[in-house]
C-alpha positions as CSV (number, residue, x, y, z in Angstrom):
1,X,-7.1,18.3,6.7
2,X,-5.3,19.8,3.5
3,X,-1.9,19.8,5.2
4,X,-2.2,16.1,6.2
5,X,-3.3,15.2,2.7
6,X,-0.4,17.1,1.2
7,X,2.0,15.3,3.4
8,X,0.6,11.9,2.5
9,X,0.9,12.8,-1.1
10,X,4.5,14.0,-0.6
11,X,5.3,10.7,1.1
12,X,3.8,8.7,-1.8
13,X,5.6,10.9,-4.3
14,X,8.9,10.4,-2.5
15,X,8.6,6.7,-2.6
16,X,8.0,6.9,-6.3
17,X,11.0,9.2,-6.8
18,X,13.3,7.0,-4.8
19,X,12.4,3.8,-6.6
20,X,11.3,4.7,-10.2
21,X,13.6,5.6,-13.1
22,X,10.9,7.1,-15.1
23,X,8.8,10.1,-13.9
24,X,7.3,11.6,-17.0
25,X,4.7,14.4,-16.8
26,X,1.5,14.1,-18.9
27,X,-1.3,16.5,-19.2
28,X,-3.3,15.4,-16.0
29,X,-0.4,13.9,-13.8
30,X,2.7,11.7,-14.1
31,X,3.5,8.4,-15.5
32,X,6.0,6.5,-13.1
33,X,7.8,3.4,-14.1
34,X,10.5,1.2,-12.5
35,X,11.7,-0.3,-15.7
36,X,13.9,-3.0,-13.9
37,X,11.0,-4.1,-11.8
38,X,8.1,-4.4,-14.2
39,X,6.0,-6.8,-12.0
40,X,5.9,-4.3,-9.1
41,X,2.5,-2.7,-9.9
42,X,2.7,0.2,-7.4
43,X,5.8,1.5,-9.1
44,X,4.6,1.2,-12.7
45,X,1.5,3.3,-12.7
46,X,-0.3,6.2,-14.4
47,X,-0.9,8.9,-11.7
48,X,-3.9,11.1,-12.3
49,X,-3.4,14.3,-10.2
50,X,-6.4,16.3,-11.2
51,X,-9.8,15.7,-12.7
52,X,-8.8,14.6,-16.3
53,X,-12.3,15.0,-17.8
54,X,-11.6,11.8,-19.8
55,X,-13.8,8.8,-20.4
56,X,-12.9,5.2,-19.2
57,X,-12.0,4.3,-22.7
58,X,-9.7,7.4,-23.1
59,X,-7.9,6.7,-19.9
60,X,-7.5,2.9,-20.5
61,X,-6.1,3.8,-24.0
62,X,-3.7,6.2,-22.5
63,X,-2.6,3.6,-19.8
64,X,-1.9,1.1,-22.7
65,X,0.4,3.6,-24.3
66,X,2.1,4.8,-21.1
67,X,2.5,1.3,-19.6
68,X,3.3,-0.5,-22.9
69,X,5.2,-3.8,-22.6
70,X,3.8,-4.4,-19.0
71,X,1.4,-7.3,-18.2
72,X,-0.6,-5.1,-15.9
73,X,-2.3,-1.7,-16.1
74,X,-2.7,0.6,-13.1
75,X,-4.2,4.1,-12.8
76,X,-4.1,6.0,-9.5
77,X,-6.4,8.9,-8.9
78,X,-5.3,11.5,-6.3
79,X,-8.9,12.9,-6.3
80,X,-11.4,10.3,-5.2
81,X,-14.2,12.4,-6.4
82,X,-12.9,12.5,-9.9
83,X,-12.5,8.8,-10.0
84,X,-15.8,7.6,-8.6
85,X,-18.0,8.3,-11.6
86,X,-15.5,6.1,-13.6
87,X,-15.6,3.2,-11.3
88,X,-18.5,1.3,-12.8
89,X,-17.1,1.6,-16.2
90,X,-13.6,0.4,-15.3
91,X,-15.2,-2.5,-13.3
92,X,-17.3,-3.4,-16.4
93,X,-14.0,-3.7,-18.3
94,X,-12.7,-6.2,-15.8
95,X,-10.5,-3.8,-13.8
96,X,-10.4,-3.9,-10.0
97,X,-11.2,-0.7,-8.1
98,X,-10.1,0.1,-4.7
99,X,-10.7,3.3,-2.6
100,X,-7.5,3.7,-0.5
101,X,-7.6,5.7,2.6
102,X,-4.2,7.1,3.9
103,X,-4.2,7.4,7.7
104,X,-1.9,9.4,9.9
105,X,-1.1,8.4,13.6
106,X,-2.3,11.4,15.7
107,X,-3.7,10.1,19.0
108,X,-2.0,8.1,21.8
109,X,-2.1,4.3,21.7
110,X,-4.6,2.8,24.0
111,X,-3.8,-0.2,26.1
112,X,-3.4,-3.4,24.0
113,X,-3.4,-7.2,24.3
114,X,-0.5,-9.0,26.1
115,X,0.8,-10.6,22.9
116,X,4.6,-11.1,22.3
117,X,5.8,-9.3,19.2
118,X,9.4,-9.6,18.1
119,X,11.6,-8.3,15.4
120,X,12.5,-11.0,12.8
121,X,14.6,-11.1,9.6
122,X,12.8,-10.0,6.4
123,X,12.8,-13.6,5.0
124,X,11.4,-15.1,8.1
125,X,7.8,-14.2,7.1
126,X,8.1,-15.3,3.4
127,X,5.4,-17.9,3.9
128,X,3.0,-15.3,5.1
129,X,3.7,-12.9,2.2
130,X,3.0,-15.8,-0.2
131,X,-0.2,-16.6,1.6
132,X,-1.2,-12.9,1.5
133,X,-0.5,-12.7,-2.2
134,X,-2.7,-15.8,-3.0
135,X,-5.5,-14.5,-0.8
136,X,-5.5,-11.1,-2.7
137,X,-5.0,-12.6,-6.2
138,X,-6.0,-16.3,-6.2
139,X,-4.0,-18.3,-8.9
140,X,-1.8,-15.4,-10.0
141,X,1.8,-16.2,-10.5
142,X,3.7,-13.6,-8.4
143,X,6.7,-13.9,-10.8
144,X,9.6,-11.6,-9.9
145,X,7.4,-9.4,-7.6
146,X,8.7,-11.0,-4.2
147,X,12.4,-10.4,-5.2
148,X,11.6,-6.9,-6.3
149,X,9.6,-6.2,-3.1
150,X,12.5,-7.5,-1.0
151,X,15.1,-5.4,-2.7
152,X,13.0,-2.1,-2.4
153,X,11.8,-2.7,1.1
154,X,15.4,-3.5,2.5
155,X,16.6,-0.4,0.7
156,X,14.1,1.6,2.6
157,X,15.2,0.2,6.0
158,X,12.4,-2.3,6.4
159,X,11.8,-3.5,9.8
160,X,9.7,-6.7,10.2
161,X,7.9,-7.5,13.4
162,X,6.1,-10.9,13.9
163,X,3.9,-13.0,16.3
164,X,4.8,-16.6,16.5
165,X,2.8,-19.7,17.5
166,X,4.9,-22.9,18.0
167,X,7.9,-20.9,16.9
168,X,6.4,-20.2,13.4
169,X,5.4,-16.6,12.4
170,X,1.5,-16.3,12.0
171,X,1.4,-12.6,11.7
172,X,3.6,-9.8,10.6
173,X,3.9,-6.1,10.2
174,X,6.4,-4.2,8.2
175,X,7.6,-0.7,8.9
176,X,9.6,1.5,6.4
177,X,11.2,4.9,7.2
178,X,12.3,7.6,4.9
179,X,13.1,11.4,5.4
180,X,11.8,11.7,9.0
181,X,8.6,9.8,8.5
182,X,7.5,6.2,8.4
183,X,4.9,4.0,6.9
184,X,3.5,0.7,8.2
185,X,3.4,-1.0,4.7
186,X,2.1,-4.4,5.7
187,X,-0.1,-5.8,8.4
188,X,-1.1,-9.4,7.9
189,X,-2.5,-12.2,10.0
190,X,-2.8,-15.7,8.8
191,X,-6.6,-16.5,8.4
192,X,-6.4,-19.4,10.9
193,X,-5.3,-16.9,13.7
194,X,-7.5,-13.8,13.0
195,X,-9.9,-12.5,15.7
196,X,-7.5,-12.8,18.7
197,X,-5.9,-9.4,18.8
198,X,-2.7,-10.3,16.8
199,X,-3.5,-7.5,14.1
200,X,-3.9,-5.0,16.9
201,X,-0.6,-6.2,18.7
202,X,1.3,-6.0,15.3
203,X,0.1,-2.5,14.5
204,X,0.8,-1.2,18.1
205,X,4.3,-2.6,18.0
206,X,4.9,-1.1,14.5
207,X,3.8,2.4,15.8
208,X,6.0,2.2,18.8
209,X,9.0,0.9,16.6
210,X,8.6,3.9,14.5
211,X,9.7,6.2,17.3
212,X,10.1,9.9,17.2
213,X,9.1,10.7,13.4
214,X,6.9,13.5,12.2
215,X,4.5,11.2,10.6
216,X,3.5,7.6,10.7
217,X,1.3,6.4,7.8
218,X,-0.8,3.4,7.1
219,X,-3.1,2.7,4.2
220,X,-6.3,0.7,4.1
221,X,-9.3,-0.2,1.9
222,X,-11.7,2.6,2.7
223,X,-14.6,0.1,2.3
224,X,-13.2,-2.6,4.5
225,X,-12.9,-3.2,8.3
226,X,-9.1,-2.7,8.9
227,X,-9.5,1.1,8.9
228,X,-11.8,0.8,12.0
229,X,-9.0,-1.1,13.9
230,X,-6.4,1.6,12.9
231,X,-8.8,4.3,14.0
232,X,-9.0,2.7,17.5
233,X,-5.3,2.8,17.6
234,X,-5.0,6.5,17.0
235,X,-4.9,6.8,13.1
236,X,-7.0,9.5,11.4
237,X,-8.0,9.7,7.8
238,X,-5.8,12.2,5.9
239,X,-6.3,11.4,2.0
240,X,-8.5,9.1,0.1
241,X,-7.4,7.9,-3.4
242,X,-8.7,5.4,-6.0
243,X,-6.7,2.8,-7.8
244,X,-8.0,1.0,-10.9
245,X,-6.0,-2.1,-11.5
246,X,-6.1,-4.6,-14.4
247,X,-4.0,-7.5,-13.2
248,X,-2.1,-9.7,-15.7
C-alpha cells in the first residue's frame, strides 16, 4: 500500500542522510554522494524521484556530471513505471538494470528447519562477503568497498548471524537497525551449501533478532527467486524501484 511504500522510501532516505555528506536536489530528485567512500555505489547515486521525461542519453549525461570523478555510474528510480521504458536503452549502453522489491515483514514466521544459527563477529564472514562480491561481479576489484561497508555497517549496529559447517561459516545474514526499524541487508549462502534450508534459517533468525521494531525490511531482485522465499516467511511487497548501474 501507499503507506508501506512511503515508509520504505523513508528508510532508504534516512540511510542516505546518515551516511552521505552530499544530498543535492536536482530537478527530478536528489544527487547523493559519500565523498569519503567513492567505491560504495549505493551511497553515490542519482536518485530519480519522479518521472523525469528524459531520454537515456540525457540521464546518462546528467549522471556523468553529478557523479564526476567516480569510476561507476548509478541511477535509482523511485517509480519503476518511469524506469521500465528506459531499460533496454540503458542495457544497450552496457549498464546493468535491476528491479528491486522492498518487502516488509507482516505475517508470523512459519515453522522452520532445525539448523543452528549463531551470532558472530562482523569479520568472521569476510570470506563469504568476498565470494558474494565475485559471484555478482566476476573479476571486479572490490577496492576500498569492503572497508567502507564495514565502517558504515558497524556504525548502524550491524548484527551478523551465521551457519557453520566444520566450524567455518557457510551462510550469513546481516541485520541493521535505525530509528525504530530494521533491515536485513544481507542473506548469503555459499553455492556449495544451497538448497538445504540454510537461507530460510538465516532469514528467520534475522527476523527474530530484529525484535520489537515497527518495520523489518528486506530487498530482493524482483525478477529472481529469493523474493518467493521471503514471501513464505511473511514478507510482503511494499515498493518496487529500478537501479541502473554502470560498474567500473
